[in-house]
C-alpha positions as CSV (number, residue, x, y, z in Angstrom):
1,M,-4.4,10.7,-9.2
2,P,-5.0,10.3,-4.9
3,Q,-8.5,9.4,-4.8
4,V,-10.7,11.2,-2.4
5,I,-13.1,9.8,-0.7
6,E,-16.3,10.5,1.5
7,R,-15.8,9.7,5.1
8,G,-16.5,6.5,6.0
9,W,-15.0,3.9,8.1
10,V,-11.7,5.2,9.2
11,S,-8.3,3.4,11.0
12,K,-9.0,3.7,15.3
13,A,-5.1,3.0,15.8
14,P,-3.1,5.8,17.4
15,R,-0.4,7.1,14.7
16,L,2.2,4.6,13.6
17,R,5.8,6.4,15.1
18,H,9.2,4.7,15.7
19,V,8.4,1.6,17.7
20,A,11.9,0.5,19.1
21,P,10.4,-3.1,19.2
22,F,10.2,-3.5,15.7
23,D,13.6,-2.2,15.0
24,G,15.0,-4.7,17.6
25,I,13.2,-7.6,16.0
26,R,14.9,-6.9,12.4
27,G,18.3,-6.6,14.2
28,F,17.7,-9.9,15.9
29,G,16.0,-11.3,12.5
30,V,18.8,-10.4,10.0
31,I,21.8,-11.7,12.4
32,G,20.0,-15.0,12.5
33,V,19.5,-14.3,8.2
34,M,23.6,-14.1,8.2
35,A,24.1,-16.6,10.6
36,G,22.1,-19.2,8.6
37,H,23.3,-18.6,5.5
38,A,26.8,-18.6,6.9
39,L,25.9,-22.5,8.0
40,P,23.0,-23.1,6.0
41,D,22.1,-27.3,6.3
42,A,22.3,-26.4,9.9
43,T,20.2,-24.1,9.8
44,L,17.1,-25.0,7.6
45,S,14.6,-23.7,9.9
46,F,16.1,-20.3,9.8
47,S,13.9,-19.3,6.9
48,A,11.0,-18.8,9.4
49,I,12.7,-15.5,9.6
50,V,11.4,-14.5,6.4
51,D,7.9,-15.1,7.5
52,V,9.0,-12.7,10.5
53,F,10.2,-9.9,8.3
54,F,6.9,-10.6,6.0
55,V,4.5,-10.1,8.7
56,I,5.8,-6.8,10.1
57,S,6.5,-5.2,6.3
58,G,2.6,-6.1,5.9
59,F,1.8,-4.8,9.0
60,L,3.2,-1.7,8.6
61,I,2.6,-0.8,4.6
62,T,-0.9,-1.3,5.6
63,T,-1.3,0.3,8.6
64,L,0.6,3.5,6.7
65,L,-2.0,3.3,4.2
66,L,-5.3,3.3,6.6
67,Q,-3.5,6.1,8.5
68,E,-3.1,7.9,5.4
69,H,-6.7,7.4,4.5
70,R,-7.8,8.8,8.1
71,D,-5.7,11.5,8.0
72,T,-6.3,13.1,4.6
73,G,-9.5,10.9,3.3
74,R,-7.4,9.6,0.5
75,V,-4.2,7.4,-0.3
76,D,-1.7,8.9,-2.4
77,V,-0.3,6.2,-4.7
78,R,2.1,7.8,-6.9
79,K,3.8,8.8,-3.7
80,F,3.8,5.9,-2.2
81,Y,5.6,4.0,-5.1
82,A,8.0,7.2,-5.2
83,R,8.7,6.9,-1.4
84,R,9.7,2.9,-1.9
85,I,11.3,3.2,-5.5
86,L,13.6,5.7,-3.7
87,R,13.8,3.3,-0.3
88,L,14.8,0.5,-2.1
89,L,16.6,0.5,-5.2
90,P,19.5,3.1,-4.9
91,A,21.3,0.9,-2.1
92,L,20.3,-2.5,-4.0
93,Y,21.8,-1.3,-7.1
94,V,24.6,-0.3,-5.8
95,M,25.0,-3.5,-4.4
96,L,24.1,-5.0,-7.3
97,A,27.3,-3.5,-9.1
98,G,29.2,-4.7,-6.1
99,S,28.1,-8.3,-6.7
100,V,29.7,-8.2,-9.9
101,V,32.9,-7.3,-8.9
102,V,32.9,-10.0,-6.5
103,G,31.9,-12.3,-8.7
104,V,35.0,-11.7,-11.1
105,L,36.8,-11.5,-7.7
106,V,35.7,-14.8,-6.7
107,K,36.0,-16.4,-10.5
108,L,39.5,-15.0,-10.9
109,M,40.6,-17.2,-7.3
110,G,38.8,-20.1,-9.0
111,H,36.6,-20.8,-5.8
112,N,32.8,-20.7,-7.7
113,T,31.3,-23.7,-7.8
114,P,30.3,-25.4,-11.4
115,V,27.0,-23.2,-11.5
116,Q,28.5,-20.3,-10.7
117,T,29.8,-18.6,-13.8
118,L,29.8,-15.1,-15.1
119,S,26.6,-15.2,-17.3
120,A,24.3,-16.9,-14.5
121,L,25.6,-13.7,-12.5
122,A,24.4,-11.1,-14.9
123,K,21.2,-13.1,-15.4
124,E,20.9,-12.9,-11.9
125,V,21.6,-8.9,-11.6
126,V,19.4,-8.2,-14.1
127,A,16.6,-10.4,-12.4
128,S,17.2,-8.8,-9.5
129,A,17.0,-5.4,-10.6
130,F,13.8,-5.8,-12.0
131,Y,12.2,-7.6,-8.7
132,V,11.7,-10.8,-10.8
133,H,14.3,-13.1,-9.2
134,N,11.5,-14.9,-7.6
135,L,10.0,-15.8,-10.9
136,V,13.2,-16.5,-12.5
137,Y,14.2,-18.7,-9.6
138,P,11.0,-19.9,-8.5
139,A,12.8,-22.2,-6.1
140,N,14.9,-19.7,-4.6
141,D,17.9,-21.3,-6.3
142,G,19.9,-18.4,-7.7
143,P,23.3,-19.6,-8.0
144,W,25.2,-16.6,-6.4
145,I,22.8,-13.8,-5.1
146,D,19.9,-16.0,-4.3
147,H,18.9,-14.1,-1.2
148,L,17.1,-11.3,-3.3
149,W,14.4,-13.6,-4.1
150,T,12.9,-12.0,-0.9
151,L,13.2,-8.4,-2.1
152,S,11.3,-9.0,-5.5
153,I,8.3,-10.4,-3.1
154,E,7.8,-7.8,-1.2
155,E,8.3,-5.4,-4.0
156,Q,5.3,-7.3,-6.1
157,F,3.5,-6.6,-2.7
158,Y,4.1,-3.2,-3.0
159,L,2.6,-2.9,-6.6
160,A,-0.3,-5.0,-4.9
161,I,-0.8,-3.3,-2.3
162,G,-1.1,-0.1,-3.8
163,L,-4.0,-1.3,-5.8
164,V,-5.9,-2.5,-3.2
165,A,-5.4,0.6,-1.8
166,L,-7.3,2.1,-4.5
167,I,-9.8,-0.4,-5.1
168,F,-10.7,-0.8,-1.6
169,I,-9.4,1.2,1.1
170,V,-10.3,4.7,-0.4
171,K,-14.0,3.1,-1.0
172,G,-14.1,2.0,2.6
173,R,-14.5,-1.9,1.6
174,I,-12.5,-3.1,4.4
175,R,-14.9,-6.5,5.1
176,T,-13.7,-7.3,1.5
177,V,-10.4,-7.0,1.3
178,T,-10.5,-8.3,4.6
179,A,-12.5,-11.4,3.4
180,L,-9.9,-11.9,0.1
181,L,-6.9,-12.2,2.2
182,V,-9.1,-14.7,4.5
183,G,-9.5,-16.6,1.4
184,L,-6.4,-16.7,-0.6
185,L,-4.4,-17.3,3.2
186,A,-6.8,-20.6,4.0
187,A,-5.8,-21.4,0.0
188,V,-2.0,-21.4,0.7
189,Q,-1.4,-22.1,3.8
190,L,-4.2,-25.1,3.7
191,S,-2.3,-26.5,0.3
192,R,0.9,-26.2,2.1
193,L,-0.5,-27.9,5.2
194,F,-1.5,-31.0,3.1
195,V,0.6,-30.8,0.4
196,V,-2.0,-30.3,-2.4
197,A,0.2,-28.7,-5.2
198,G,-2.9,-29.8,-7.6
199,P,-2.7,-29.0,-11.3
200,L,-0.1,-26.0,-10.3
201,K,2.9,-28.4,-9.3
202,E,5.9,-27.0,-9.2
203,V,3.8,-23.4,-9.1
204,A,2.8,-24.4,-5.7
205,G,5.7,-25.4,-4.3
206,A,7.1,-21.9,-5.4
207,V,4.3,-20.1,-3.9
208,W,4.8,-22.1,-0.3
209,L,8.9,-21.6,-0.2
210,Q,8.3,-18.0,-1.0
211,R,5.1,-17.1,1.5
212,P,3.4,-14.4,0.4
213,D,0.6,-15.2,2.9
214,S,2.9,-13.9,5.2
215,L,2.4,-10.7,4.0
216,M,-0.9,-11.3,3.8
217,V,-1.0,-12.2,7.9
218,G,0.4,-8.7,8.4
219,M,-1.9,-6.9,6.7
220,I,-4.7,-9.0,8.5
221,G,-2.8,-7.8,12.0
222,A,-3.2,-4.3,10.7
223,I,-6.4,-4.2,10.4
224,V,-6.9,-5.5,13.8
225,S,-5.3,-3.1,14.9
226,A,-7.4,-0.4,12.9
227,H,-10.7,-2.0,14.8
228,I,-9.0,-1.3,18.3
229,P,-9.4,2.2,19.2
230,A,-6.0,4.0,20.5
231,E,-6.8,3.8,24.1
232,V,-6.6,-0.1,23.9
233,P,-9.5,-1.3,26.5
234,E,-8.3,-3.1,29.7
235,R,-10.0,-6.8,28.6
236,T,-8.7,-6.3,25.2
237,K,-4.8,-6.0,26.8
238,K,-5.0,-9.4,29.0
239,I,-6.0,-10.9,26.1
240,L,-3.6,-9.4,23.3
241,G,-1.0,-9.7,26.0
242,A,-1.8,-13.5,26.8
243,A,-2.0,-14.2,23.7
244,G,1.9,-12.6,23.0
245,Y,3.2,-14.9,25.6
246,A,1.9,-17.8,24.1
247,A,3.3,-16.8,20.5
248,I,6.7,-16.6,21.5
249,P,7.4,-20.2,22.5
250,V,5.5,-20.9,19.1
251,L,7.8,-18.5,17.2
252,F,11.0,-19.8,19.1
253,F,10.1,-23.4,18.3
254,S,9.3,-22.6,14.6
255,V,12.6,-20.9,13.8
256,W,14.8,-23.7,15.6
257,A,13.1,-27.6,14.9
258,S,14.8,-28.2,11.7
259,T,18.1,-27.3,12.8
260,G,22.4,-29.2,13.5
261,L,21.2,-28.2,17.1
262,M,17.8,-29.8,17.4
263,R,19.7,-32.6,15.3
264,T,22.0,-33.1,18.3
265,L,19.6,-33.0,20.8
266,G,17.1,-35.5,18.9
267,W,14.4,-33.4,18.4
268,N,14.8,-32.3,15.1
269,H,12.0,-32.4,12.8
270,E,12.9,-33.1,9.0
271,Y,12.4,-29.6,6.6
272,V,11.3,-31.1,3.3
273,P,11.3,-34.5,2.1
274,D,14.0,-35.9,-0.3
275,H,13.6,-35.5,-3.9
276,F,11.3,-32.7,-3.3
277,R,11.1,-30.6,-6.4
278,D,10.8,-34.3,-7.8
279,L,7.8,-35.2,-6.3
280,L,6.3,-31.9,-6.9
281,A,7.2,-31.9,-10.4
282,S,5.5,-35.5,-10.5
283,G,2.5,-34.8,-8.7
284,T,3.3,-37.2,-6.3
285,R,2.4,-36.4,-2.3
286,P,5.1,-37.1,-0.2
287,T,4.5,-39.5,3.0
288,G,5.3,-38.4,6.4
289,F,4.7,-34.2,8.4
290,Y,7.5,-32.0,7.4
291,W,8.6,-28.9,9.1
292,F,7.8,-26.6,5.8
293,Q,4.4,-27.8,6.2
294,W,3.4,-26.2,9.6
295,G,6.8,-23.7,10.2
296,N,6.7,-20.2,8.0
297,T,2.5,-20.7,8.7
298,A,2.9,-21.3,12.8
299,A,5.9,-18.6,12.2
300,S,3.7,-16.0,10.6
301,W,0.3,-16.1,13.0
302,S,2.8,-16.2,16.1
303,M,5.2,-13.2,14.5
304,V,1.4,-11.3,14.0
305,T,0.8,-11.9,17.3
306,I,3.5,-10.1,18.3
307,T,3.5,-7.2,16.1
308,L,0.5,-6.2,17.7
309,C,1.7,-6.8,21.1
310,A,4.7,-4.5,20.1
311,F,2.8,-1.7,18.8
312,R,-0.5,-1.2,20.7
313,L,0.8,-2.5,24.1
314,P,4.0,-0.2,24.8
315,D,4.4,-1.6,28.6
316,W,4.5,-5.4,27.2
317,L,7.2,-7.0,28.9
318,P,9.2,-8.5,26.1
319,N,9.0,-5.0,24.6
320,R,12.3,-4.3,26.6
321,F,14.1,-7.2,25.7
322,L,13.7,-6.4,22.3
323,S,14.1,-2.8,22.6
324,T,17.9,-3.4,23.5
325,K,20.4,-0.8,22.0
326,F,22.1,-3.1,20.1
327,F,19.7,-4.7,18.2
328,V,17.7,-1.6,17.6
329,W,20.5,0.1,16.2
330,T,21.2,-2.6,13.4
331,G,17.7,-3.1,12.7
332,G,16.6,0.6,12.3
333,L,19.8,2.0,10.3
334,L,21.4,-1.4,9.1
335,S,19.4,-4.3,8.5
336,Y,18.9,-3.5,4.5
337,S,22.6,-2.9,3.9
338,L,23.8,-5.9,6.0
339,Y,20.9,-8.0,4.3
340,L,21.7,-6.8,0.5
341,W,25.8,-7.2,1.4
342,H,26.4,-10.8,3.6
343,V,25.9,-12.6,1.0
344,P,28.4,-11.2,-1.6
345,V,31.3,-10.4,1.4
346,Q,30.2,-14.4,2.9
347,E,31.2,-15.7,-1.0
348,L,34.0,-13.6,-0.7
349,I,35.8,-14.8,1.9
350,H,34.2,-18.8,1.6
351,G,37.9,-19.7,-0.5
352,P,40.3,-18.0,0.8
353,L,39.5,-19.7,4.4
354,G,39.0,-23.0,2.2
355,L,35.4,-23.5,3.8
356,D,32.6,-25.1,1.7
357,R,29.2,-23.6,1.3
358,D,28.1,-25.0,4.5
359,G,30.9,-23.6,6.3
360,L,32.7,-27.1,6.9
361,G,36.3,-28.1,6.9
362,G,39.0,-25.2,6.0
363,V,41.9,-23.6,8.0
364,I,39.1,-21.9,11.5
365,P,36.5,-23.9,13.9
366,R,32.9,-23.4,12.8
367,P,32.0,-20.5,16.0
368,V,35.3,-18.0,14.4
369,W,33.4,-18.7,11.0
370,I,30.1,-17.6,12.4
371,V,31.8,-14.6,13.7
372,V,33.5,-13.7,10.6
373,A,30.7,-14.4,8.2
374,V,28.3,-12.6,10.9
375,G,30.6,-9.5,11.5
376,L,32.6,-8.2,8.4
377,P,29.5,-7.3,6.6
378,F,29.0,-4.7,9.0
379,L,32.1,-2.9,7.3
380,V,30.2,-3.0,4.4
381,A,26.9,-2.0,5.2
382,Y,27.7,0.8,7.3
383,P,29.2,3.1,4.8
384,S,26.4,1.7,2.4
385,Y,23.7,2.7,5.2
386,K,25.7,6.3,4.8
387,Y,26.3,7.3,1.5
388,V,24.2,5.7,-0.3
389,E,20.6,4.9,1.9
390,T,20.4,8.3,3.8
391,R,20.7,10.8,0.8
392,A,17.9,8.4,-0.7
393,I,16.0,8.7,2.3
394,K,16.0,12.6,2.2
395,I,14.8,13.0,-1.4
396,K,12.0,9.9,-0.5
397,N,10.8,12.2,2.1
398,R,10.2,14.6,-0.1
399,F,7.2,12.8,-1.6
400,S,5.4,12.6,2.3
401,V,2.0,12.9,3.1
402,T,0.5,13.9,6.7
403,G,1.6,11.2,8.8
404,A,3.3,9.4,6.5
405,G,7.1,11.2,6.6
406,R,8.2,8.8,9.6
407,P,11.1,7.1,10.6
408,T,9.4,4.1,10.5
409,E,8.6,3.6,7.1
410,S,12.3,4.5,6.1
411,A,12.7,1.2,7.7
412,A,14.2,-2.1,5.9
413,P,12.6,-4.2,4.1
414,A,11.7,-7.7,4.2
415,E,15.2,-9.6,5.2
416,G,15.5,-13.1,5.3
417,G,15.8,-16.2,3.0
């Protein structure tokens, strides 16, 4: 039931409408994800793109809930869950059905790997349909559609944030929820930095690799934004803008630090130690310093700074670049469908092109493979958006509340992986 409260603390942030730079970031990000999955061993630190999308998602959802609380004095959790279900499930279930067809075709062509059995595909489809992919495959190692672990993490986040809204937001306990978020963030990010698995062992590794902390960083960003007046003070503008400019190279380096390009330049930073899972299972702390210890954390905090600038500083110069029409169109309309479909499409075309899973070998040069692997998913994503997503969004908008039926909320969930 909707929870009505006496007026207390409310968000000071302006109403969240369409923010073009957010769509632009999604557009850049989903293209990076598709390229990364096409050449996985050459783009290891592209996994930071997951943190980019998680931060935006946590920021948007929290901002919308705080806005609803301010506008109506309540948070209608039933409508919130209904909107999430209608936004996400139809396109996902169509894609899962398509993945079964792709799996059968790949199997008939004989281009599958030894672990890619039809029974393994069925298991992965069921896990994804119920949003428990990350629990069934805690190391993000599903044999067919392993990118869907991110959607499971996010759907679990939506479940949790709805409960947080009921327990904390509607009762005005914003300081309490902030303290809890800071404590959880410190626990995850410090244990990852110092590779302290403790008694959790492999479970700790799964938490580090699945990065729920990035969603929490996005929530922290929304709470910070909610405390800044709608008319941002000049001093705050200067400080926030300068922090945003500093965050851009940090994010850029986080994404590129462990890649084939950096290896060629002699600047590569190793992603994880050899036999990482064995070390976790034995509780042994690896020697050395690796990308995963700092990369995801740096990406999430730099991204939340950029997110605040994109939302609260419309005249911030990088917003012009982030509002490039093609990337706004891609991120605003197609990013969810592109994310869903690019892995099955790439699986289908690997074999006929004679390529292994890293885009090596085969009958075409790697640059051509990248163009094909990034371009072909658009041919599937657009029909998915037009005939599945848009119809589901029309139904979803029936469950909007005052100030909540916005294009921003209809945007895709976190893409990455």
